[in-house]
mmCIF file of the N, C-alpha and C atoms, coordinates in Angstrom:
data_MODEL
# 
_entry.id   MODEL 
# 
loop_
_atom_site.group_PDB 
_atom_site.id 
_atom_site.type_symbol 
_atom_site.label_atom_id 
_atom_site.label_alt_id 
_atom_site.label_comp_id 
_atom_site.label_asym_id 
_atom_site.label_entity_id 
_atom_site.label_seq_id 
_atom_site.pdbx_PDB_ins_code 
_atom_site.Cartn_x 
_atom_site.Cartn_y 
_atom_site.Cartn_z 
_atom_site.occupancy 
_atom_site.B_iso_or_equiv 
_atom_site.pdbx_formal_charge 
_atom_site.auth_seq_id 
_atom_site.auth_comp_id 
_atom_site.auth_asym_id 
_atom_site.auth_atom_id 
_atom_site.pdbx_PDB_model_num 
ATOM 1   N N  . MET A 1 1  ? -0.269 7.209   -18.145 1.00 0.00 ? 1  MET A N  1 
ATOM 2   C CA . MET A 1 1  ? -1.055 7.255   -16.998 1.00 0.00 ? 1  MET A CA 1 
ATOM 3   C C  . MET A 1 1  ? -0.645 6.151   -16.108 1.00 0.00 ? 1  MET A C  1 
ATOM 4   N N  . PRO A 1 2  ? 0.416  6.202   -15.437 1.00 0.00 ? 2  PRO A N  1 
ATOM 5   C CA . PRO A 1 2  ? 0.756  5.264   -14.440 1.00 0.00 ? 2  PRO A CA 1 
ATOM 6   C C  . PRO A 1 2  ? -0.186 4.714   -13.426 1.00 0.00 ? 2  PRO A C  1 
ATOM 7   N N  . TYR A 1 3  ? -0.430 3.621   -12.742 1.00 0.00 ? 3  TYR A N  1 
ATOM 8   C CA . TYR A 1 3  ? -1.341 3.133   -11.997 1.00 0.00 ? 3  TYR A CA 1 
ATOM 9   C C  . TYR A 1 3  ? -0.649 2.200   -10.835 1.00 0.00 ? 3  TYR A C  1 
ATOM 10  N N  . VAL A 1 4  ? -0.380 2.690   -9.822  1.00 0.00 ? 4  VAL A N  1 
ATOM 11  C CA . VAL A 1 4  ? 0.472  1.837   -8.651  1.00 0.00 ? 4  VAL A CA 1 
ATOM 12  C C  . VAL A 1 4  ? -0.689 1.314   -7.617  1.00 0.00 ? 4  VAL A C  1 
ATOM 13  N N  . ASN A 1 5  ? -0.804 0.195   -7.495  1.00 0.00 ? 5  ASN A N  1 
ATOM 14  C CA . ASN A 1 5  ? -1.400 -0.395  -6.459  1.00 0.00 ? 5  ASN A CA 1 
ATOM 15  C C  . ASN A 1 5  ? -0.788 -0.845  -5.260  1.00 0.00 ? 5  ASN A C  1 
ATOM 16  N N  . ILE A 1 6  ? -0.838 -0.483  -3.986  1.00 0.00 ? 6  ILE A N  1 
ATOM 17  C CA . ILE A 1 6  ? -0.101 -0.782  -2.863  1.00 0.00 ? 6  ILE A CA 1 
ATOM 18  C C  . ILE A 1 6  ? -1.342 -1.511  -1.874  1.00 0.00 ? 6  ILE A C  1 
ATOM 19  N N  . LYS A 1 7  ? -0.751 -2.636  -1.552  1.00 0.00 ? 7  LYS A N  1 
ATOM 20  C CA . LYS A 1 7  ? -1.689 -3.480  -0.730  1.00 0.00 ? 7  LYS A CA 1 
ATOM 21  C C  . LYS A 1 7  ? -0.803 -3.697  0.790   1.00 0.00 ? 7  LYS A C  1 
ATOM 22  N N  . ILE A 1 8  ? -1.642 -3.470  1.878   1.00 0.00 ? 8  ILE A N  1 
ATOM 23  C CA . ILE A 1 8  ? -1.317 -3.395  3.027   1.00 0.00 ? 8  ILE A CA 1 
ATOM 24  C C  . ILE A 1 8  ? -2.257 -4.170  4.026   1.00 0.00 ? 8  ILE A C  1 
ATOM 25  N N  . THR A 1 9  ? -2.015 -4.532  5.145   1.00 0.00 ? 9  THR A N  1 
ATOM 26  C CA . THR A 1 9  ? -2.822 -5.214  6.104   1.00 0.00 ? 9  THR A CA 1 
ATOM 27  C C  . THR A 1 9  ? -3.416 -4.281  6.643   1.00 0.00 ? 9  THR A C  1 
ATOM 28  N N  . ARG A 1 10 ? -4.705 -4.399  6.932   1.00 0.00 ? 10 ARG A N  1 
ATOM 29  C CA . ARG A 1 10 ? -5.502 -3.235  7.743   1.00 0.00 ? 10 ARG A CA 1 
ATOM 30  C C  . ARG A 1 10 ? -5.461 -3.499  9.186   1.00 0.00 ? 10 ARG A C  1 
ATOM 31  N N  . ASP A 1 11 ? -4.621 -2.550  9.881   1.00 0.00 ? 11 ASP A N  1 
ATOM 32  C CA . ASP A 1 11 ? -4.151 -2.774  11.037  1.00 0.00 ? 11 ASP A CA 1 
ATOM 33  C C  . ASP A 1 11 ? -3.545 -1.528  11.578  1.00 0.00 ? 11 ASP A C  1 
ATOM 34  N N  . GLY A 1 12 ? -4.262 -0.283  11.732  1.00 0.00 ? 12 GLY A N  1 
ATOM 35  C CA . GLY A 1 12 ? -3.808 0.948   12.256  1.00 0.00 ? 12 GLY A CA 1 
ATOM 36  C C  . GLY A 1 12 ? -3.169 1.814   11.346  1.00 0.00 ? 12 GLY A C  1 
ATOM 37  N N  . VAL A 1 13 ? -3.103 1.686   10.300  1.00 0.00 ? 13 VAL A N  1 
ATOM 38  C CA . VAL A 1 13 ? -2.408 2.590   9.335   1.00 0.00 ? 13 VAL A CA 1 
ATOM 39  C C  . VAL A 1 13 ? -3.375 3.859   9.273   1.00 0.00 ? 13 VAL A C  1 
ATOM 40  N N  . THR A 1 14 ? -2.855 5.111   9.480   1.00 0.00 ? 14 THR A N  1 
ATOM 41  C CA . THR A 1 14 ? -3.600 6.284   9.876   1.00 0.00 ? 14 THR A CA 1 
ATOM 42  C C  . THR A 1 14 ? -3.769 6.808   8.357   1.00 0.00 ? 14 THR A C  1 
ATOM 43  N N  . ALA A 1 15 ? -4.775 7.906   8.346   1.00 0.00 ? 15 ALA A N  1 
ATOM 44  C CA . ALA A 1 15 ? -5.130 8.737   6.961   1.00 0.00 ? 15 ALA A CA 1 
ATOM 45  C C  . ALA A 1 15 ? -3.522 9.425   6.503   1.00 0.00 ? 15 ALA A C  1 
ATOM 46  N N  . GLU A 1 16 ? -3.133 9.976   7.610   1.00 0.00 ? 16 GLU A N  1 
ATOM 47  C CA . GLU A 1 16 ? -1.830 10.577  7.128   1.00 0.00 ? 16 GLU A CA 1 
ATOM 48  C C  . GLU A 1 16 ? -0.715 9.974   6.613   1.00 0.00 ? 16 GLU A C  1 
ATOM 49  N N  . GLN A 1 17 ? -0.614 8.773   7.201   1.00 0.00 ? 17 GLN A N  1 
ATOM 50  C CA . GLN A 1 17 ? 0.399  7.788   6.733   1.00 0.00 ? 17 GLN A CA 1 
ATOM 51  C C  . GLN A 1 17 ? 0.008  7.260   5.115   1.00 0.00 ? 17 GLN A C  1 
ATOM 52  N N  . LYS A 1 18 ? -1.267 7.115   4.881   1.00 0.00 ? 18 LYS A N  1 
ATOM 53  C CA . LYS A 1 18 ? -1.482 6.623   3.513   1.00 0.00 ? 18 LYS A CA 1 
ATOM 54  C C  . LYS A 1 18 ? -1.557 8.027   2.861   1.00 0.00 ? 18 LYS A C  1 
ATOM 55  N N  . ALA A 1 19 ? -1.772 9.277   3.003   1.00 0.00 ? 19 ALA A N  1 
ATOM 56  C CA . ALA A 1 19 ? -1.648 10.323  2.161   1.00 0.00 ? 19 ALA A CA 1 
ATOM 57  C C  . ALA A 1 19 ? -0.071 10.665  1.832   1.00 0.00 ? 19 ALA A C  1 
ATOM 58  N N  . ARG A 1 20 ? 0.806  10.255  2.929   1.00 0.00 ? 20 ARG A N  1 
ATOM 59  C CA . ARG A 1 20 ? 2.271  10.344  2.647   1.00 0.00 ? 20 ARG A CA 1 
ATOM 60  C C  . ARG A 1 20 ? 2.775  9.225   1.524   1.00 0.00 ? 20 ARG A C  1 
ATOM 61  N N  . LEU A 1 21 ? 1.972  8.029   1.761   1.00 0.00 ? 21 LEU A N  1 
ATOM 62  C CA . LEU A 1 21 ? 2.418  7.100   0.821   1.00 0.00 ? 21 LEU A CA 1 
ATOM 63  C C  . LEU A 1 21 ? 2.161  7.669   -0.681  1.00 0.00 ? 21 LEU A C  1 
ATOM 64  N N  . ILE A 1 22 ? 0.766  8.016   -0.690  1.00 0.00 ? 22 ILE A N  1 
ATOM 65  C CA . ILE A 1 22 ? 0.404  8.581   -2.100  1.00 0.00 ? 22 ILE A CA 1 
ATOM 66  C C  . ILE A 1 22 ? 1.104  9.646   -2.661  1.00 0.00 ? 22 ILE A C  1 
ATOM 67  N N  . LYS A 1 23 ? 1.274  10.707  -1.763  1.00 0.00 ? 23 LYS A N  1 
ATOM 68  C CA . LYS A 1 23 ? 2.255  11.810  -2.291  1.00 0.00 ? 23 LYS A CA 1 
ATOM 69  C C  . LYS A 1 23 ? 3.601  11.409  -2.668  1.00 0.00 ? 23 LYS A C  1 
ATOM 70  N N  . GLY A 1 24 ? 4.231  10.106  -1.810  1.00 0.00 ? 24 GLY A N  1 
ATOM 71  C CA . GLY A 1 24 ? 5.678  9.901   -2.069  1.00 0.00 ? 24 GLY A CA 1 
ATOM 72  C C  . GLY A 1 24 ? 5.743  9.134   -3.277  1.00 0.00 ? 24 GLY A C  1 
ATOM 73  N N  . VAL A 1 25 ? 4.709  8.275   -3.567  1.00 0.00 ? 25 VAL A N  1 
ATOM 74  C CA . VAL A 1 25 ? 4.819  7.320   -4.790  1.00 0.00 ? 25 VAL A CA 1 
ATOM 75  C C  . VAL A 1 25 ? 4.860  8.231   -6.020  1.00 0.00 ? 25 VAL A C  1 
ATOM 76  N N  . THR A 1 26 ? 3.760  9.186   -5.767  1.00 0.00 ? 26 THR A N  1 
ATOM 77  C CA . THR A 1 26 ? 3.360  10.207  -6.933  1.00 0.00 ? 26 THR A CA 1 
ATOM 78  C C  . THR A 1 26 ? 4.848  10.840  -7.063  1.00 0.00 ? 26 THR A C  1 
ATOM 79  N N  . ASP A 1 27 ? 5.507  11.456  -6.367  1.00 0.00 ? 27 ASP A N  1 
ATOM 80  C CA . ASP A 1 27 ? 6.718  12.071  -6.548  1.00 0.00 ? 27 ASP A CA 1 
ATOM 81  C C  . ASP A 1 27 ? 7.874  11.502  -7.100  1.00 0.00 ? 27 ASP A C  1 
ATOM 82  N N  . LEU A 1 28 ? 7.842  10.014  -6.693  1.00 0.00 ? 28 LEU A N  1 
ATOM 83  C CA . LEU A 1 28 ? 8.648  9.043   -7.305  1.00 0.00 ? 28 LEU A CA 1 
ATOM 84  C C  . LEU A 1 28 ? 8.586  8.752   -8.441  1.00 0.00 ? 28 LEU A C  1 
ATOM 85  N N  . LEU A 1 29 ? 7.355  8.699   -9.045  1.00 0.00 ? 29 LEU A N  1 
ATOM 86  C CA . LEU A 1 29 ? 6.972  8.550   -10.362 1.00 0.00 ? 29 LEU A CA 1 
ATOM 87  C C  . LEU A 1 29 ? 7.440  9.738   -11.385 1.00 0.00 ? 29 LEU A C  1 
ATOM 88  N N  . VAL A 1 30 ? 7.201  10.793  -10.761 1.00 0.00 ? 30 VAL A N  1 
ATOM 89  C CA . VAL A 1 30 ? 7.552  11.933  -11.463 1.00 0.00 ? 30 VAL A CA 1 
ATOM 90  C C  . VAL A 1 30 ? 9.088  12.087  -11.701 1.00 0.00 ? 30 VAL A C  1 
ATOM 91  N N  . GLU A 1 31 ? 10.022 11.840  -10.190 1.00 0.00 ? 31 GLU A N  1 
ATOM 92  C CA . GLU A 1 31 ? 11.361 11.930  -10.783 1.00 0.00 ? 31 GLU A CA 1 
ATOM 93  C C  . GLU A 1 31 ? 11.990 10.963  -11.180 1.00 0.00 ? 31 GLU A C  1 
ATOM 94  N N  . VAL A 1 32 ? 11.370 9.531   -11.247 1.00 0.00 ? 32 VAL A N  1 
ATOM 95  C CA . VAL A 1 32 ? 12.156 8.263   -12.025 1.00 0.00 ? 32 VAL A CA 1 
ATOM 96  C C  . VAL A 1 32 ? 11.913 8.357   -13.252 1.00 0.00 ? 32 VAL A C  1 
ATOM 97  N N  . LEU A 1 33 ? 10.317 8.467   -13.428 1.00 0.00 ? 33 LEU A N  1 
ATOM 98  C CA . LEU A 1 33 ? 10.064 8.284   -14.865 1.00 0.00 ? 33 LEU A CA 1 
ATOM 99  C C  . LEU A 1 33 ? 9.493  9.501   -15.587 1.00 0.00 ? 33 LEU A C  1 
ATOM 100 N N  . ASP A 1 34 ? 9.672  10.795  -14.917 1.00 0.00 ? 34 ASP A N  1 
ATOM 101 C CA . ASP A 1 34 ? 9.282  11.846  -15.322 1.00 0.00 ? 34 ASP A CA 1 
ATOM 102 C C  . ASP A 1 34 ? 7.628  11.622  -16.052 1.00 0.00 ? 34 ASP A C  1 
ATOM 103 N N  . LYS A 1 35 ? 6.790  11.093  -14.998 1.00 0.00 ? 35 LYS A N  1 
ATOM 104 C CA . LYS A 1 35 ? 5.499  10.917  -15.277 1.00 0.00 ? 35 LYS A CA 1 
ATOM 105 C C  . LYS A 1 35 ? 4.591  12.279  -14.777 1.00 0.00 ? 35 LYS A C  1 
ATOM 106 N N  . ASN A 1 36 ? 3.736  12.636  -15.415 1.00 0.00 ? 36 ASN A N  1 
ATOM 107 C CA . ASN A 1 36 ? 2.667  13.550  -15.198 1.00 0.00 ? 36 ASN A CA 1 
ATOM 108 C C  . ASN A 1 36 ? 1.834  13.441  -13.856 1.00 0.00 ? 36 ASN A C  1 
ATOM 109 N N  . PRO A 1 37 ? 2.211  14.281  -12.614 1.00 0.00 ? 37 PRO A N  1 
ATOM 110 C CA . PRO A 1 37 ? 1.332  13.835  -11.405 1.00 0.00 ? 37 PRO A CA 1 
ATOM 111 C C  . PRO A 1 37 ? -0.083 13.887  -11.553 1.00 0.00 ? 37 PRO A C  1 
ATOM 112 N N  . ALA A 1 38 ? -0.520 14.675  -12.303 1.00 0.00 ? 38 ALA A N  1 
ATOM 113 C CA . ALA A 1 38 ? -1.998 14.665  -12.434 1.00 0.00 ? 38 ALA A CA 1 
ATOM 114 C C  . ALA A 1 38 ? -2.618 13.616  -13.168 1.00 0.00 ? 38 ALA A C  1 
ATOM 115 N N  . THR A 1 39 ? -1.998 12.812  -13.783 1.00 0.00 ? 39 THR A N  1 
ATOM 116 C CA . THR A 1 39 ? -2.548 11.630  -14.137 1.00 0.00 ? 39 THR A CA 1 
ATOM 117 C C  . THR A 1 39 ? -1.878 10.272  -13.764 1.00 0.00 ? 39 THR A C  1 
ATOM 118 N N  . SER A 1 40 ? -1.139 10.584  -12.702 1.00 0.00 ? 40 SER A N  1 
ATOM 119 C CA . SER A 1 40 ? -0.476 9.407   -11.902 1.00 0.00 ? 40 SER A CA 1 
ATOM 120 C C  . SER A 1 40 ? -1.508 8.829   -10.837 1.00 0.00 ? 40 SER A C  1 
ATOM 121 N N  . MET A 1 41 ? -1.924 7.638   -10.695 1.00 0.00 ? 41 MET A N  1 
ATOM 122 C CA . MET A 1 41 ? -2.869 7.135   -9.972  1.00 0.00 ? 41 MET A CA 1 
ATOM 123 C C  . MET A 1 41 ? -2.175 6.074   -8.734  1.00 0.00 ? 41 MET A C  1 
ATOM 124 N N  . VAL A 1 42 ? -2.414 6.321   -7.546  1.00 0.00 ? 42 VAL A N  1 
ATOM 125 C CA . VAL A 1 42 ? -1.961 5.471   -6.514  1.00 0.00 ? 42 VAL A CA 1 
ATOM 126 C C  . VAL A 1 42 ? -3.372 4.705   -5.643  1.00 0.00 ? 42 VAL A C  1 
ATOM 127 N N  . VAL A 1 43 ? -3.195 3.753   -5.679  1.00 0.00 ? 43 VAL A N  1 
ATOM 128 C CA . VAL A 1 43 ? -4.378 3.184   -4.899  1.00 0.00 ? 43 VAL A CA 1 
ATOM 129 C C  . VAL A 1 43 ? -4.088 2.407   -3.850  1.00 0.00 ? 43 VAL A C  1 
ATOM 130 N N  . ILE A 1 44 ? -4.703 2.617   -2.546  1.00 0.00 ? 44 ILE A N  1 
ATOM 131 C CA . ILE A 1 44 ? -4.001 1.747   -1.372  1.00 0.00 ? 44 ILE A CA 1 
ATOM 132 C C  . ILE A 1 44 ? -5.143 0.723   -1.057  1.00 0.00 ? 44 ILE A C  1 
ATOM 133 N N  . ASP A 1 45 ? -4.916 -0.787  -1.065  1.00 0.00 ? 45 ASP A N  1 
ATOM 134 C CA . ASP A 1 45 ? -5.872 -1.570  -0.611  1.00 0.00 ? 45 ASP A CA 1 
ATOM 135 C C  . ASP A 1 45 ? -5.558 -2.201  0.596   1.00 0.00 ? 45 ASP A C  1 
ATOM 136 N N  . GLU A 1 46 ? -6.436 -2.007  1.577   1.00 0.00 ? 46 GLU A N  1 
ATOM 137 C CA . GLU A 1 46 ? -6.112 -2.512  2.892   1.00 0.00 ? 46 GLU A CA 1 
ATOM 138 C C  . GLU A 1 46 ? -6.955 -3.844  3.159   1.00 0.00 ? 46 GLU A C  1 
ATOM 139 N N  . VAL A 1 47 ? -6.057 -4.774  3.534   1.00 0.00 ? 47 VAL A N  1 
ATOM 140 C CA . VAL A 1 47 ? -6.659 -6.298  3.427   1.00 0.00 ? 47 VAL A CA 1 
ATOM 141 C C  . VAL A 1 47 ? -6.595 -6.892  5.013   1.00 0.00 ? 47 VAL A C  1 
ATOM 142 N N  . GLU A 1 48 ? -7.539 -7.420  5.258   1.00 0.00 ? 48 GLU A N  1 
ATOM 143 C CA . GLU A 1 48 ? -7.712 -8.014  6.710   1.00 0.00 ? 48 GLU A CA 1 
ATOM 144 C C  . GLU A 1 48 ? -6.841 -9.006  6.728   1.00 0.00 ? 48 GLU A C  1 
ATOM 145 N N  . THR A 1 49 ? -6.152 -9.057  7.910   1.00 0.00 ? 49 THR A N  1 
ATOM 146 C CA . THR A 1 49 ? -4.989 -10.051 8.310   1.00 0.00 ? 49 THR A CA 1 
ATOM 147 C C  . THR A 1 49 ? -5.553 -11.595 8.091   1.00 0.00 ? 49 THR A C  1 
ATOM 148 N N  . ASP A 1 50 ? -6.781 -11.796 8.220   1.00 0.00 ? 50 ASP A N  1 
ATOM 149 C CA . ASP A 1 50 ? -7.473 -13.304 7.891   1.00 0.00 ? 50 ASP A CA 1 
ATOM 150 C C  . ASP A 1 50 ? -7.369 -13.344 6.718   1.00 0.00 ? 50 ASP A C  1 
ATOM 151 N N  . ASN A 1 51 ? -7.202 -12.493 5.872   1.00 0.00 ? 51 ASN A N  1 
ATOM 152 C CA . ASN A 1 51 ? -7.284 -12.640 4.241   1.00 0.00 ? 51 ASN A CA 1 
ATOM 153 C C  . ASN A 1 51 ? -6.233 -12.525 3.561   1.00 0.00 ? 51 ASN A C  1 
ATOM 154 N N  . TRP A 1 52 ? -4.983 -12.362 4.317   1.00 0.00 ? 52 TRP A N  1 
ATOM 155 C CA . TRP A 1 52 ? -3.616 -12.308 3.982   1.00 0.00 ? 52 TRP A CA 1 
ATOM 156 C C  . TRP A 1 52 ? -2.650 -13.381 4.310   1.00 0.00 ? 52 TRP A C  1 
ATOM 157 N N  . GLY A 1 53 ? -2.473 -14.376 3.558   1.00 0.00 ? 53 GLY A N  1 
ATOM 158 C CA . GLY A 1 53 ? -1.464 -15.284 3.912   1.00 0.00 ? 53 GLY A CA 1 
ATOM 159 C C  . GLY A 1 53 ? -0.152 -15.650 3.525   1.00 0.00 ? 53 GLY A C  1 
ATOM 160 N N  . ILE A 1 54 ? 0.694  -15.976 4.435   1.00 0.00 ? 54 ILE A N  1 
ATOM 161 C CA . ILE A 1 54 ? 2.249  -16.377 4.114   1.00 0.00 ? 54 ILE A CA 1 
ATOM 162 C C  . ILE A 1 54 ? 2.529  -17.425 4.714   1.00 0.00 ? 54 ILE A C  1 
ATOM 163 N N  . GLY A 1 55 ? 3.013  -18.337 3.621   1.00 0.00 ? 55 GLY A N  1 
ATOM 164 C CA . GLY A 1 55 ? 3.823  -19.821 4.356   1.00 0.00 ? 55 GLY A CA 1 
ATOM 165 C C  . GLY A 1 55 ? 2.685  -20.531 4.534   1.00 0.00 ? 55 GLY A C  1 
ATOM 166 N N  . GLY A 1 56 ? 1.380  -20.297 4.001   1.00 0.00 ? 56 GLY A N  1 
ATOM 167 C CA . GLY A 1 56 ? 0.176  -21.268 4.386   1.00 0.00 ? 56 GLY A CA 1 
ATOM 168 C C  . GLY A 1 56 ? -0.667 -21.024 5.174   1.00 0.00 ? 56 GLY A C  1 
ATOM 169 N N  . GLU A 1 57 ? -0.245 -19.938 5.918   1.00 0.00 ? 57 GLU A N  1 
ATOM 170 C CA . GLU A 1 57 ? -1.369 -19.310 7.054   1.00 0.00 ? 57 GLU A CA 1 
ATOM 171 C C  . GLU A 1 57 ? -1.557 -18.100 7.343   1.00 0.00 ? 57 GLU A C  1 
ATOM 172 N N  . SER A 1 58 ? -2.565 -17.680 7.640   1.00 0.00 ? 58 SER A N  1 
ATOM 173 C CA . SER A 1 58 ? -3.011 -16.066 7.780   1.00 0.00 ? 58 SER A CA 1 
ATOM 174 C C  . SER A 1 58 ? -1.934 -15.582 8.593   1.00 0.00 ? 58 SER A C  1 
ATOM 175 N N  . VAL A 1 59 ? -2.072 -14.006 8.139   1.00 0.00 ? 59 VAL A N  1 
ATOM 176 C CA . VAL A 1 59 ? -1.309 -13.146 9.036   1.00 0.00 ? 59 VAL A CA 1 
ATOM 177 C C  . VAL A 1 59 ? -1.650 -12.982 10.366  1.00 0.00 ? 59 VAL A C  1 
ATOM 178 N N  . THR A 1 60 ? -2.922 -13.205 10.734  1.00 0.00 ? 60 THR A N  1 
ATOM 179 C CA . THR A 1 60 ? -3.461 -13.109 12.060  1.00 0.00 ? 60 THR A CA 1 
ATOM 180 C C  . THR A 1 60 ? -2.775 -14.303 12.684  1.00 0.00 ? 60 THR A C  1 
ATOM 181 N N  . LEU A 1 61 ? -3.048 -15.431 12.368  1.00 0.00 ? 61 LEU A N  1 
ATOM 182 C CA . LEU A 1 61 ? -2.277 -16.612 13.006  1.00 0.00 ? 61 LEU A CA 1 
ATOM 183 C C  . LEU A 1 61 ? -0.778 -16.279 13.243  1.00 0.00 ? 61 LEU A C  1 
ATOM 184 N N  . ARG A 1 62 ? -0.014 -16.021 12.261  1.00 0.00 ? 62 ARG A N  1 
ATOM 185 C CA . ARG A 1 62 ? 1.480  -15.620 12.674  1.00 0.00 ? 62 ARG A CA 1 
ATOM 186 C C  . ARG A 1 62 ? 1.600  -14.573 13.521  1.00 0.00 ? 62 ARG A C  1 
ATOM 187 N N  . ARG A 1 63 ? 0.771  -13.687 13.713  1.00 0.00 ? 63 ARG A N  1 
ATOM 188 C CA . ARG A 1 63 ? 1.231  -12.653 14.599  1.00 0.00 ? 63 ARG A CA 1 
ATOM 189 C C  . ARG A 1 63 ? 0.715  -12.956 16.119  1.00 0.00 ? 63 ARG A C  1 
ATOM 190 N N  . GLN A 1 64 ? -0.426 -14.106 16.026  1.00 0.00 ? 64 GLN A N  1 
ATOM 191 C CA . GLN A 1 64 ? -0.696 -14.271 17.433  1.00 0.00 ? 64 GLN A CA 1 
ATOM 192 C C  . GLN A 1 64 ? 0.260  -15.294 17.941  1.00 0.00 ? 64 GLN A C  1 
ATOM 193 N N  . ARG A 1 65 ? 1.083  -15.980 16.969  1.00 0.00 ? 65 ARG A N  1 
ATOM 194 C CA . ARG A 1 65 ? 2.275  -16.782 17.557  1.00 0.00 ? 65 ARG A CA 1 
ATOM 195 C C  . ARG A 1 65 ? 3.361  -15.817 17.944  1.00 0.00 ? 65 ARG A C  1 
ATOM 196 N N  . GLY A 1 66 ? 3.486  -14.862 17.497  1.00 0.00 ? 66 GLY A N  1 
ATOM 197 C CA . GLY A 1 66 ? 4.504  -13.789 17.952  1.00 0.00 ? 66 GLY A CA 1 
ATOM 198 C C  . GLY A 1 66 ? 5.583  -13.992 16.812  1.00 0.00 ? 66 GLY A C  1 
# 
């Protein structure tokens, strides 16, 4: 029973895009690892950019700077 956790910033990802990620990752688990799609779990966590840091600063600040 594979479990895949995808973490992305919460900034405009649509429900359709998330559905495509879930389907695509599930299909990849089936193709590469021969896993049963019925027991393959994919979770998408959306994180606020204030709560995601890169290089000692938040993504919010990095994006504001450009």
